[in-house]
C-alpha positions, 0 to 999 in steps of 0.5 A: 806463886804468881797469879795473872788476873786478866781484866774483862776486855781481855776476854774479847780482845785477843790482841791484849794478851801482852801482859800475860805473855810478859809475866809468864816469860818472866816466871819461866826465866826465874823458875817461879810458879805461875797461874794465868787465869785468862784461859779459865775465864775466857772459856766460861759461858756465864759472865765472870766480871762485875766490872772491868777488873773485879770478878763476880760471885761466879768468877770468884768461885771458879778462880778459887777452885782453879787456884786450889787445884793448882796448889794441890796438883803442884804440891804447894802449901 
């Protein structure tokens, strides 16, 4: 599985989504499982980052739950 982690500035700047687009396209073209965490994090009302690129405790919790749910849903080990 390829996890695409955003950085904090991408939550506010919609024009900075190119890395997610490139990685998602690559995964599709190569039949790789891919989970983009940007949609999950941008819909949160609570702060999810400690700094530019590191999630805080809340961010880490929801990321872990999202990954676990994705693995179970897609029958991945």
